[in-house]
C-alpha positions in Angstrom: 0.2 9.3 -24.7 -0.1 6.4 -22.0 -1.7 6.9 -18.7 -1.1 5.8 -15.0 -3.8 5.4 -12.5 -5.2 8.0 -9.4 -4.0 5.7 -7.3 -0.1 6.1 -7.8 1.9 9.1 -6.9 5.5 9.6 -7.7 7.3 10.2 -4.2 11.0 10.5 -2.8 12.4 7.9 -0.4 15.9 6.8 0.7 17.1 9.9 -1.8 15.1 8.0 -4.7 11.9 8.6 -6.2 9.8 5.6 -7.3 5.9 5.2 -8.0 3.8 4.9 -4.7 0.4 3.7 -4.3 -1.6 6.2 -2.6 -4.6 4.0 -2.4 -5.3 0.2 -1.7 -4.8 -1.6 -5.0 -6.8 -4.9 -6.3 -4.9 -7.8 -7.8 -5.2 -7.8 -11.7 -6.1 -3.8 -11.1 -4.4 -2.0 -14.6 -2.2 0.8 -13.1 -0.6 2.1 -16.2 -1.2 1.6 -19.7 1.6 2.0 -22.1 -0.7 2.1 -25.5 0.0 5.2 -26.9 3.3 6.1 -25.1 6.7 6.8 -27.7 8.2 4.0 -28.1 12.8 4.1 -28.9 14.5 2.1 -30.8 17.1 1.8 -28.0 17.0 1.5 -24.2 16.9 4.9 -21.8 17.0 5.2 -17.7 13.5 5.4 -18.0 11.9 3.3 -20.7 10.4 -0.3 -20.7 11.7 -2.9 -23.3 8.7 -3.5 -24.7 9.7 -5.6 -28.3 12.8 -6.3 -30.0 14.3 -2.7 -30.6 11.2 -1.2 -28.9 11.3 0.6 -25.7 8.3 2.6 -24.4 9.9 6.0 -23.0 7.6 7.0 -19.9 7.8 10.1 -18.0 7.5 10.8 -15.0 3.6 10.1 -15.9 4.1 6.6 -16.6 7.3 4.4 -16.2 9.4 6.6 -15.8 9.8 5.9 -12.1 8.4 2.4 -11.8 11.5 1.0 -10.0 13.0 -2.5 -10.0 12.1 -5.2 -7.6 13.7 -8.8 -7.4 10.3 -9.8 -5.7 7.6 -7.4 -7.4 4.2 -6.2 -7.0 3.6 -5.6 -10.6 4.1 -7.4 -14.4 3.8 -5.5 -17.6 0.8 -7.5 -19.5 2.0 -8.0 -23.1 -1.1 -8.6 -24.8 -2.6 -5.1 -23.5 0.7 -2.9 -22.8 -0.5 -2.3 -19.4 1.1 -2.4 -15.9 -1.4 -4.8 -13.9 -0.8 -5.8 -10.1 0.7 -9.0 -9.3 -1.3 -9.3 -5.8 -3.1 -6.9 -3.8 -0.9 -3.7 -2.6 -1.5 -1.6 0.2 -1.4 2.1 0.6 2.0 3.4 0.9 3.7 0.6 -1.0 6.0 1.4 -3.6 4.9 -0.3 -6.6 7.8 -2.1 -8.4 8.2 -4.3 -11.6 11.5 -6.9 -12.2 13.0 -5.7 -15.2 14.8 -9.2 -15.9 11.2 -9.6 -17.6 11.2 -6.8 -19.8 14.6 -6.1 -20.7 17.2 -8.1 -22.4 19.9 -5.8 -21.4 20.2 -2.7 -19.1 20.8 0.8 -20.3 22.6 0.9 -17.1 23.1 -1.8 -14.9 22.8 -1.2 -11.1 23.4 -3.3 -7.8 20.1 -4.3 -6.1 19.5 -4.2 -2.5 16.0 -5.3 -2.1 16.9 -7.4 0.9 14.6 -10.0 -0.7 15.7 -13.7 -0.6 15.5 -13.9 -4.5 17.6 -10.9 -4.8 19.3 -11.4 -8.2 21.9 -8.6 -7.0 22.8 -7.1 -9.9 20.8 -5.9 -12.5 21.8 -6.7 -16.0 19.0 -7.5 -17.9 17.6 -11.4 -19.3 20.7 -11.9 -21.0 22.8 -12.2 -17.9 20.3 -14.4 -15.9 20.9 -18.5 -15.5 18.6 -20.3 -17.3 16.7 -21.0 -13.9 16.5 -17.8 -13.5 15.0 -17.2 -16.8 12.6 -20.2 -16.5 11.2 -18.5 -13.0 10.0 -15.2 -15.0 8.5 -17.5 -17.4 5.0 -16.4 -17.1 5.6 -12.4 -16.8 8.3 -12.8 -20.0 8.0 -9.9 -22.8 7.2 -12.1 -25.9 10.3 -11.5 -27.7 11.9 -12.3 -24.4 10.1 -15.5 -24.2 10.9 -16.4 -28.4 15.1 -16.6 -27.0 14.0 -18.5 -23.8 12.2 -21.0 -26.4 15.2 -21.2 -28.5 17.1 -21.9 -26.4 15.3 -25.4 -25.0 
């Protein structure tokens, strides 16, 4: 079963749950280990896609409340199936990942209201991004998405 850092906790804010840093987190620090996590063949609202037809199903203990951010502060390191900090994260900050870097097609699309200048507006998955948007995500893409990206070159 996957594990979550003691530096993260599930908190309620603005009527929704999310993962928040309860202590300072350093860049590259491992926050969630998905090794041993249950996998499913199709997406759910609480899963992260880790391969073609392979979704890590995370409950509250791992990715279940890892919300989307168009300018994320974490990414899924596919070389070891661990979520790492993209930059230093201060205590009290919500930990967010860009779903478009892992999900080919979202289980449930949604309107993003992150307020970032880089906001994608509608979050539907990698499949629905423009080529330029896909290329910007290249350093953080799931290997199966990289194959799709390179196949379109």
